[in-house]
Every structure is written in structure tokens, then in C-alpha cells.
N, C-alpha and C positions, 0 to 999 in steps of 0.2 A: 342831583346832578350838579356839577360845578359851574356856577354862573360865569358867563363870559368866556368859557372854554368852548371850543368847537366840538360837535359830535364827531367821533372818529371810530371807524370800524377797525379794530385791532385784529386783522385777519390772522388765523392760525395761532393765536396766543391769548393767554389771560395774564395781564400784567400783575405782578406782585410788588406792592410798595411803589406803584407808579407815581411819579411826581406830577405837579400841575401842568396842564397843557399850555403851550404858548398862545398868547392872545391873538396872534395874527394868523392862526391856523383856520382853515375853512370850517364853516358851520355845517358840515355834512358828514354823514356816515362814510362817505367815499374817501375822506381824507384818511390815509392809512399810515400805519407805523408798525414795524415789526419789533417785537420784544423777544427777549431770549429766555424768559423764565415763565413757566406755566404751573398751575395747580392741577394735580392729577389725583387728589384724594378729597373726601368730603370736607375735612378740616384742612386749612391751608398748608400745613406742614412747612418744609423748608423750600418748596418749589423745585421744579425739575427743568433743566435747560430744554428749550424747544427742540434742539437737535437730537434729544433722546426720547421724544414722545412719538410713539407710532400711531398717530391719529390726526385727522384733519380738524383740529380744534378751531372754532371760530368764536370771536368775542366782540362785545360792544363796551364802550365806556358809557357811563350813565348820561353823559351829555347827549347821546343819541335819542334820549327820551324827552328832550326839550319840546315844548308844545308846538314849535314850528316844524318839528320832525314827526312826532307821533303822540297820540293821546294816551296810549297804554304800552306796556312792554310787549304785548302780543303784536301790536301794529309795528313796533320797531323791529321785531324779529322778522316779520313779513317783508319789510322794506329793505333790510340790510343783511340778512343771513341766507346763504345758499341752501337749497333743498327744503326751504320752508314755504308752505302756503297755508292760508287760513280758510276755514269754513265758517260762515256766519249762519249757524244753525238756528239761532234764537232771534235773529233780526235786531241785534243790538251790538254796537261796536265794542262794548265793554265785556261781552260774553263770547268772544271768538274761540273756536277750536283751532289750535296751532298744530299743524302737521309737519314733522321733520322726517325726511326719508320714508314717509308713509306711516309714521307712528305719531300718535296723537296725545296732546295734553289739553284737556277740555274742562270747562266748568259744568257741562251738562251731565247730570247724574245718569248713569247707564251707558255713557260712551266708553267703549273699551280703550283703556289708557295704555300708552306704551313709552312715555317719557317720564322721568323723575325730575322734580324741580326742588331746588334747595335754596334757602335764604340763610346766609351766615351759618352754613353747616347743618341746618334743620330741614328735613324733607317736609314740604308743605302740600304734597298730595294729601287730600283729606281722608280721614279714616274710613268713612262709609263706602265711598265709591272711587277712591283714588283721584277724585276730581281736582282741578287746579283753577282757583278763582283769581283771574288776572286783576279784577278790580280791588283785591285786597293787598296787592303788592305795591307799596308806596313808591311811585316813580321818582319823586323828588329825593328819596333817600338812597337811590342806587348809585354806587360808585363804578361797578363794572359787572358784566355778565359774560359767562363763558358757556358755550355749548360743546360738550364732549360727546362725539358720536360713538355709536356702537353699543354693545352689551357689556360695558366695563363692570365687572362684578364688584369692584370696590365700592360702587355707589349703591349697592343693595337692591332691594326688591323694585320691580317695575322698570328697571333700566333695560328695556328691550332694544330701543332704537337710539337712546342717548340720555344724557343728564344735563340739565340746565342749572348752573350754579350762579346765584346772585350774591354779590358782596355789597354790603351797605357802606355808606359814607362814615367817616370817622372825624371826630372833633380835632384830632391831632393834625389833620391835613386841611383844616378849615380855619379861617381867621376873617370873620366878617359874615355878611349874609346878603340876602336879596329879597325883594318883594316883586311879584310878577302878577299882572292882571291881563286878561284877554277875553275877547268876546267876538261874536259874529253870527254866522249862519246857524239856523235851527234853534235860535234862542240860547246858544251856548254862552255861558258866563262862568269864569273861573278865576280864583285867586290862589296863589301859592306863596308861602313864606318859608324861607330856609336860612339857617345860620349856624355858626359854630365858633368855638373859642377854646383856647388851651393855655396851660403853662407848662413847666418842665415835666410834671407828673400827672396832672389831671386835665381832662378834656370833656367837652360836652358838644353834642350836635343835635339839632332838632329840625323837623320839616313838617309842614301841615298844608293841606290843600282842600279846597271845596269847589265842586263843580255842579252846576245845574244846567240841564239841557232839555228843551222841549221835544227834540227829536225831529227827524225829517219826515217820518211817517205820522199817521194820525193817532197812533197809540203806542209810542215808544219813547216816553220821557225817561231821563236818567238823573239820578242824584248820587254823587260820590263824595264822601268825606273821609279823609285819611290823616293820620297823625303818626309821627315816628320820633322817638328820642333815644339817644345813646349816651351813656356815661362811660368814660374810659380812664384807665390808670396805667401808667408805665413806670417801670423802675429798671433802667438799663434794658436788658433783653427780655425781661419778664413783663407780662401784660395781663390785663383783665378788662372785660367789657360787659356792660349790661344794657340790652336793647329792649325797647317796648314798642310794639306796633298796635295801633287801634284803627278800626275801619267801621264805617256805617254806610251802607249803600242800598239803593233801591233802583232796580233796573227793570224796564218793560221792553217787550219785543213785539215784532209784527207777525210772527209765525211765517210759515210757508204759504204760498198762494198757488192755486191752479194756474196752468199756463194761460187759460182763457181769461184770467183776471188781470194779467200783468199790464194791460193797457192803462190801468189805474194802479200803479205800483205803490202808492202811498197807503192804500187801504190794508185792513187786516182781515183774515179769514174769519176769525172769531176773537173776541177780547172780553175782559182784560187777561193779560199774562204777565205776571211780574214775580221777581225774586228779590228778597231783602236779606242782606247779610250783616251780621254784627260780629266783629272779631276782636279778641284780646290775645296777644301773642307776646310772651316774655321769654327772652333768650339770654343766657349767660355763657360767655366764653372766657377761657383763661389759658395761658401758656407759660411755661417755664423753661429757660435754657439751662439744662442740667450740666452740660459741658459744651465745648465748641462744636462737637459733632452729635450731640443728643438734644432733641427738642420734645418736650412733653406737652400735650394739649388736651383740654377737656371741654366738654360742652354739656349744658343741661337746659331744658326748655319745658314750657307748658303753653298749650294753645287751646283756646275755646272758641267755638264758632256756632252761632245760632242762625239757621236759615229757615225762612218761611217762603213757600212757593205756592202761588195760585195759578193753576192752569185751566183755561177754558177748553172744554173738550166736546166733541161730538159723541153721542151715545152709540157705540158700536152694536149694542144689544137692542136697539130700537126695533120694535115690532110694527112693520108697516100694515099688518092686518088688524091691529088694535087701534083704538082712538088715542089721540094725544092727550095726556093728562098725568096726574101723579102716578109714579111707578113706570111710566112710559114716556118720559120727556125726551125730545130730540137732543138737547144739549145739557151740559152740567159743568160743575167745577170740581176739580181735585185740589184739596188743600193739604199741604204737607208741612209739618213742623219737624225740623231736623236739628237736634242738639248734639254737638260733637265736642269731646274733650280728649286731648292727647298729651301725654308727657313722655319724656325720654331723656337719655344721656348717652354720651359717647366719650371714648378715651383713645388717644392715638400717640404713639411714640415714633419719632423719625430719627434715624441714624444715618449720618452721611460720611462716616469714616471709611477709608480705603480698606480693601481686603487683598492681601498679598500683592500690594502695589497697584491694584486695579481700582478705579473709581467705582463706588457703590453707593446706592441710595435706597435705604430700606425703610418702609413704613408698615407698622403693624397696629391694629386697632380693634375695638369692639364697640358695639352699640346695642342699646335695648330701648324699646318704646312700646307703649300700650295706649290704645285708643278705645273710647267708649262712646256709643251712639244711642240716643233715644229717638226713635222715628215713629211718628204717627201720620196716618193718612186718613182723610175724611172725604166723603162725597157730598155734593149738594146739587139738587136738580135745579134747572134754570129755564125751562120753557123752550120756545121755538126760535127766539131771536139770536142773532150772531153776537149781540151784547149779552153776555151771560151773567151780568150783575143780578144777584138774586137775594131774596129775603127768606128763601125756603130753609127748612131745618137742615142742620149739618149732622151727618151720620158718620160716626167713627167706624172705619173698616179694618184698619190695621194698627197695631201697636207692637213695636218690635224693639228689643234691646239687642245690640250687637257689640261684641268686644273683639278687637283685632290686635294681636300682640306679635312682636317680632324681636328676635335676638340674633345677632350676627357677629362673627369674628372674621377678620380679613388680614391679608398681608400682600404687599407689593414690593418687588425688588427690581431695581435697574442696575445692571452689572456692566461695567465697561470692559468688553473683550479686548479692545485696544482703544486708542485715542479717538477713533472715528466710528467704532461699531459698538452698539449697546443692545443687550438682551434684557427684555422686560418680562417678568413672570409674576402673575397675580392670582389670587384666589380668595373666595369668600364662602363661608358656610352660613346659611340662614335656616332658622327654624321658626315657622310662622303658625299661629293658631287663630282660628276664627270661631267664635261661639255665638249662636243665635238663640235668643230666648223670646218666645211668643208671649205677649202679655195678655192676650185674649183667649188663650187656649194652649195647645201643644203642637199645632200643625206646622208652625214655622221653626220649631226647635231643631237645632243642629249643632254639631261640633266637627270641625275640619282641621286637620293638621297637615302641614307641608314642610318638607325638609329637603335641602339639596346643597351640594358643593359645586360652585360655579368657577371654572378656571379661565385663565387668559394668558396668552403668550404673545410677545411682539419683538420685532427686531428693527433697529434703525441703523442706517449707514450714511456717512457723510463723506463722499469721495472728495469734495472740495468744500471750503467754507460757504460757498454760495449754493450748494445742492444737498438736499436730504432725501434719501429713499427710505421707505418703511413698509412693513407688512405686519399684520396682526390677526389673531384669531381669539375670540372670546365668547363666553356663554352667559346667559342671564335667565332670571326667573321672575314670572309674574303670577302671583296666586290670585284666584278668583276673589272678587270683592264681596262683601255682604249683600250688596244689591244684586249682583249677578247670581250668587248662590240662591237668592230668594225669588228669582225670575228666570227659570231655565226650563219651563214646561211648555211645549208647543200647544198643549191642550188648554192651558190657562195663561194666555199672553197678558203682559202687563202694559198698561198705558203709562209709560215711564214719566216721572219717577213715582208712580202712584201705587198700583196694586201689586200685592205679593201673594204667593201661595207656597205650599210645600212642594219642593221641586227636587229633581235628581241632582246629585253632586256634579260639579264641573271639575275637569282636570286642570292642573296648573299649566301655564304656558311656558315652554322652554324655547329660548332663542339661541341660535348659533350664527355668529357673525364673523365674516372675513372682510378685511379691507387692505388694499394695496394703494400706495400713493407716493407722490413726490412733491416737493416744494422747493422754491429757490428764488434767486434774484438774477436779473439780467441788467448789470450795471447798477447805478445808484438810484435810478428812477422807476424801475419796474420790478414788481414782485408777482409771483405766479404760484398756483397750486393746482394739483390734479389728484383726484381720489376715485378709486373704483371700489364698490362695496356690494356685498350680498348678505342678507339676513334671512334665514329660514326660521319660521315659528312652527313648533310642533304643538298640536292641540290648541291652535289659536282660538280665541273667543271672539265671536262676532254677534252683533245684535241683528236678529232676523225679523223683518217686518211681517206682521200678521195680516195687514190690510185693514179694510173698513174705512170709516170716515176719519178716524184719528190716525194721522200719519206717523205718530210716535208709538203706536201699539206694536208689541212683539215680544220676543223672548231671547235669552242668551243661549248660545250653543257652541260647543267645541266643533270646529269645522275642519279638523285635520291639519294639513300643512299649508301655510301661505308663505309667499316669498316677496321681499322687497330688495331690488337690486338696481344699481345705476351707476352714474358717473357725476362727479362734481368738478367744475372748472372755475378757477378764480384768477382775475387779473386786477392789479391795482397799481396806479402810477400817480406821481406828483411831479409836475414840471412848473416851476415858478409859482404863479398864483393859481394854476389850474390843478384840481385834484379829480381823478377819475377812478372808478372801480366798476367791474362787471363780473357777475356771477351767474353761471348757467348750471342747471342740474337736470338730469334725466332720472326719474324714479319709475321703475317698472314694478308695480305692485299687483301680484296675481295669486289666484287660488292654484294650489298644486294637487289637491285631492278632489276626485269627483264627488259631487254632492247633489242631493235633491232637497230643495228648499220650498217652503210654502210662500207664494207671492201672488195673491189673488188679483192684484191690480196691474200685474205685468201682462202686456198684450199677448205674450206667448204662453201664458199659464195653461196647463193641461192636467188631466187626471192621470198622474204617474203612479202614486203610491196607493190610491184608492179611487173608486168611481166618482166620488163627489169632491175629490181634492183639486186644488188649484196650485199645481207645483211647477217649478222650473228646474231644468237640469243644468247644473253648473259644472263646467269642464275645466281641466287643468289649462291654464293660460288665460282664462277669463279674469278681467281686471277687478280689483277691489273698488267699492264705491268711494267717492269723495276724495280721491288722491290724484292730484294733477301729475301727468306724466312729464311735462316740460315746464320749467320755470326759468325766468330770466329777470335779473335785477341789475339796473344800471344807475349809478349815482355820479353826478358831476357837480362841481362847485367852483366858483371863481371868487377870489378874494381881491377886492380893490384896495388902492393905496391907503385910504383912510379907515380901513377896517370893515367896510361894507361887504357883505357876503351874499351872493345869489346862488341858489342851488336848484337842481332839477333831479327828480327821481322817476325812473321808469320801472314799473312792475308788470310783468307779463306772464300769463300761465295758460296752458292748454285746457281743454275741456275735461270734465270729470263725469263718471257714471253715477246715476242716482241710486240711493238706497232702495232696495227692492228690485233693482235691475242687475243682480249679481251675475246673470248669464249674459249681460251686455247685448240683449236682443230685443228689448222693448221698443215699440214703434216710435216713441218719443226721442230716442237716441240720447246723446250725452248732454249734460249741462254745458253750454258753450264756454269757451275760453275767452280771454279778454286781455287788453293792454291798457294800462292807466298811467297818466302822467301827473306828478305833483310838483308844485313850485314852492319855494320858501326864500325868505330874505331877512336880513337883520341889518340895522343901521345904527351905529353908535352915535350918540348925541353929545357925549362929554359929561363930566361931573357925575359919572356912575349911571347915566340914563341911556337907555337903548330902546328902540322900537323894532318890532318884528311882525312879520305877516306870513301866512301860508295859504295855499290854495290846493285842495285835494280834488282829484278827478277833474282836471282842468277842462277837458273836453266834454264833461257831463255824459259819460258813457253809461248805458243801462247794462248792469252786470248782475251775475249771481254766482255764488261760490258753493251752493249746496242745493241738492235736489232729492226728493223722495217720491215714490209712487204712492198714490192714495186714491180715495174716492170722494168726488165732489158731491155733497148732498144738498148744498144750497143752490139748487137749480130751478127754483120757482121764480115767479115774477119779482123783479127787483132783487134777485139773489136771495130769496127767502127759502126756507126749508121746504122741501117737497116730501110731505108725509106719506105719499103713496110709494115712493121709491122708484117710480116709473122712469124718471128722467135722470137719475143719478148716473154720474159718468166717472169712469176710471181715467185719471189724468196724472201727469207728472206735476208735482208741486215744487216750487222754487222759492228761496228767500231772495227778495230783491235787494241789490246792492245799493249803497248810499250814493246819492247824486252829488253834484259839485257842491263843495263847501268852502267858504273863505273866512279867515279869522285875522284879527288885528290885535296886537298886544304891546304892552310897555313893561320894561323891567327897570327897577331902581336898585342899584347895588350900594352897599355901605361897608365901612371898614376897609380892610385890605383889599377886598374884592373890587371896590370902587376905583382904587388907584391902579389895580391890575387890569381893569377892563380896557378894551380898545378905545 
């Protein structure tokens, strides 16, 4: 992020080659500015004027990730982008599920993913489960972020609901640096260092950060270490960059709690639960201006990630008729070692020459990538205690090798019918292959191939310079991930991300998206946007809970057609020292195909498919779990004469349905909605020094963003395990939200940044 610059939400645009922000602008996402050029391809290309883009693109500058605004990119998206809400399924702020228009990008292995995430043109959804690890994206290295909605096929696989494109900072736009230190509530302490330098042809930029936090719960400490470096070369219009990202993180979470336990919301149901990640990511980009109207770009990358996960679990197979002991312990641990490596390359040609006197912007490209995963899962018995720390032997249960490869070619063309009207036509053909190889036998072996051509068409019209109307239709493809293909049997549910079995093949998910919208200005001080959208998924894949004491046990299943539709409204204004923005979204996410699902902990479960079954009937119109129907974000900031900035953020969302309550009929109802207020301020002291502070959840509201139906088995005295099973209770489990937190920090800028600071 650029020190001393204010966080600004660049609504409806991704700036290309954006210059430095003015120092007197507000330190808020709410401070807005319209830009006229956006990126509509994975590689930057030549950029497309906003008036020709048929989509409600939203974007952030990296300044919005300042520690006084948000600790992670996921939190920044939640606070500043419309139609986004987060689910804290793991009980840790650095492992949030991000939902946009009802589609998810999550670090949780097994969560059905629907958003693709790119860093400098490289898709960072991991190979094994399409997961997105927000703790591995270095916040201090981000220059800008763009969220492109819909199923734009140019962005390739998994772009069902949208694509998030992250562009990192560049030494050619940096001269100087900063050191920042902060600390406060929950034992959080962090140090960030950033800096860059350049001459006429060479440039370098680096960023590093270290964070330690005790956590607000009893068992949720975090450690995050990130480093990023980029070397750049320029020769006129030609350029080349080499970037390296390193990360080493260890995150623990509180799990979900039964409703009856939430009076003591700092406790954990069982513990420990932690995930450790180690990342090495190398990315090379180059571009050559072949002629004034031709730009050739290329990209190559290699990414390795090792993940170790320890989950404390309740034994769903515990026999209440047998005594507690070896072979029949109430609790245990699942230990997972996941080693992933992925390499790939892409090539793109952009032509901007006119055709028969009509403006035309053509981009054609191709990409190929291959990922290899070594996955092992082991079990360990742990006794009766909720603390599952154990010295018992570890038994290997699963050893799986998975290779996922994809090759695609694409084209997109924007043709000027006249000076005010533009037709956009795009398409991409993908061929994907997934090969599973069981290392302990042959039960998991499998080979799956998926191919499809996905089209898109759009139209924009600009009746006046202050008004743009647009309409678009596009289609996308998501292929089942290796983890989904290995966990799709109702008779053999998986305690994700743990157990696997030989399962029936899943069908690929096909999205069909339509969007209509308008954007414009009312005078110089007000900008507005309106978007209506509908996305239907054919053969959607959902995780179906199987019940028992482990709320994460279940299997994957194609569930027919699901729909996400809604409306987005945005207003932003700046009058003198006051900056305001408001974004409201309605997302109606529903099942459209009648289903019968197993949900034994739902209060309405009944024997539908067999006499001993515990089923629920899901009807068209029932809402998908975990997706807020209404969200509202309001940002306001005031800049004082001497550069002091005070800001207020409001985030409000309606309730969500719990996993396992797909029929929306369980007696516990929805997980309640909430409204939260955050405050932040920064005060320049001169000579490059600045102090800042922020307070999250100012009124200390008790909240939850995720729920799941489960069975509470710790119903004995002192919440001990009841080995008889006589008092076990079906309950709704929720993740408790973070309480009020406050932090104070200081920044020192040096070099050109010191003289440019307020």
C-alpha cells in the first residue's frame, strides 16, 4: 500500500497506471474517484474505457488495506465492496470465507468455490480444492484490486460469480519507504516494512510484515509472516518484472459452538485446531509494444504450498453400547499433510486498431497450467477430553496423489458500433483433466476430463457523457475439484478435509449469468450505480451435512439448479472535506430443483427415502445456507485542515440459514443478522511521522456469521462427554464473532514518501 495516501474505493473501475494519491485525501475507502480505463482480461492488456465495459466492476486501491482499515484483503472487501459478506467458519479472522453475490472464495478445503482470484495474472485458487488462502496474499504489496462480476469466460475456470484481480506494487511508482508498528487488543503486535527505488530502466520494490496475536478466544492465536519482492525493467514501452512472494503462517480457530454454550463465547467446543501454511510463489511477466496498436504480453509462474492441518474431532462412530477405550474413543485428531505445486504460462495479444473506421479493441490469448498434490490423512485417538492433545499412535488412512491440468484459449472483442454504443463479444474454450492415484491401493484411482466453450456478449450505450447503460450475458464452468471427486458418496461421508473413499463422479457446474445496469454522475459531487443480476447454476455442487457430533462431516453432491439473483445500488459523494459512500445489495440465493437431503440434526428430519432415514425435503425457493440476503456498507470520513482524518464504517447484514437447514424449517431458525460500527483516525506529526488508531465493533455487539446443525455430545457434568448418549442434543452450532478491539500504531516514512506525507 502507498504510505501516506488515503484508502479510496474506486467504484466501477480498475485504474491502469494510476498516479499517486493526493496527501490531503481522506483515509477512507469512502473517498471515491472515477477512472476511465479498466482491465477486462487476466493480463492487463491496453485497458478498456469504462464506458465500454458491460459490468458493475468495483475496485480498491491497496491503501484500503492500511491496518487502520482492515487486517486482511478479505476484511477490506467485506467493508468496502457491495454484495460481499464474510462467513467466519473457522473462528479466525485470517481464514474468512468471502461471499460475493452468493459465490464463495474460501480457505476451507471442501467449501464449494465460485470466485477466481488472480495475483498479477496468476490464478491463486489452490490446485487441490480451489481454495483461496487470504493469509498468503501480502497486503503491503497490493497496489489495486478489481472485482469483475459475472461469469466472464476470459478469466477461465471457476469464474461462476466473479473474478478478483490483484495487482502488486511496482518500484517504478515508489521512491522511499516506511516502517509501521502497531499493537493493542488480544495481544496483537505487528511490524511492516515497505520500500522501493528506481532509475530510468531498473526498479525494485519490497515489503515484509510479521504479526503475532494471542486471539480473543481461549484457543485462537495467530502468527503471520509475509515477504514480497519485485524487480522491474523498462525500455520505452517494453517491460519485464520478476516477483517473489513468501509466506509462513500458523492459524488456530475456535470452531462452532452449540447455542447453549454461547454465554461463554470465548471457549472452544474442542481443541486444538490449527492450520500452518508455507508458500513460495515466483511470477515473471513481460510485455512488448510491437506497434502503436499491437501489445504482446507473456506470463510464467511456479507456486508451491505446503499445508499442515490438525483438526480435533468427535468420533461419529462411537459405540455407546461399548466401553470407552482404545478403538472406541469419543474424540480424536485428523492430521493432514497437503503438498501442492503448480506451474503455468499464458500469452496474450492485444490489438487496438480501428476496423472500417470503427473503434475496436481485440484481445486473444492462451494459457496452460498443471498442478500436482500429495495428500495424506492420518487419525489419532484422543480419549474423552475436549482437549484432544494426544500421544496415541498416528495411523495413516489415506495417501493420494492428484494432478489437475487445464489448457484454454480465449478471445474478446469490443467493437464501436458508433461513438456511443459498443458491442462486446467473448469466448473461451477450456479442456481440464483431473487424475487421482491412490498410494495405498486402487480404491481412489480415477481419471476425469471436462471440456467446454463458454460464450459472452454485452452491449453498452452512453446517451450522455454522464450516463452509461449496459446489458450482458455470459457463461462459465467449474469442474469438480479432486477433494470433491473423492468425497461424493452419501454412504461414506467425509470429516472434511479428512477422509476419502471411492465415490461416484460429479458433473461440472455450468453458470449462466445475465446483468443489466446503469452508472453515472449527478453534477461533480455525486456518482451512482445500479445493477440487476441473475446467475443460474446447472448441476451446482453443495456440501451436504451428514450429522453426528462432527459438524463438518458430510459429502458433496450435484443438487440440480440453484439461482443467485439480486440488485446492487451504490452512491458516493465528496463535498469539501467530507467523503461519503453507501452500497446496498440484495442477494436472493435459492434452490430451484426439488431435493431430498440427509440432515439428521434438523428438527423436521423424517424418514422420506427409507424407514430409518433422517431426511429433509428441499423445495424450489428455499434459500441456500450462509448467504446474507441484505447487506449495507456506509463509509464516511472527514479530513481536517492539518491532515488529520477521522473515519466511520458501518457494515450491516441480514440473517443467514445454517448448513443442514437447507429446507429453512429447523426450529432454531436463522443465524441472526447484525450491524457493526468501526472507527479509525490518523494524525500526521511532521518529519515523516504519523500516529493512527482504529476500533472495531465499537459497541461490542455479539455476532455470528456462520451456523451449522450438529449434535452436542459434551452434555455431561462440566460439559464432559456423555458416554451413554442419553443426553446428547441436536443443536444449531455457531461461530462467535469477534468482540470490540482497539489498536494504536505509528508510521515513519523516509525518502520521498516523508516529504510527500501530510
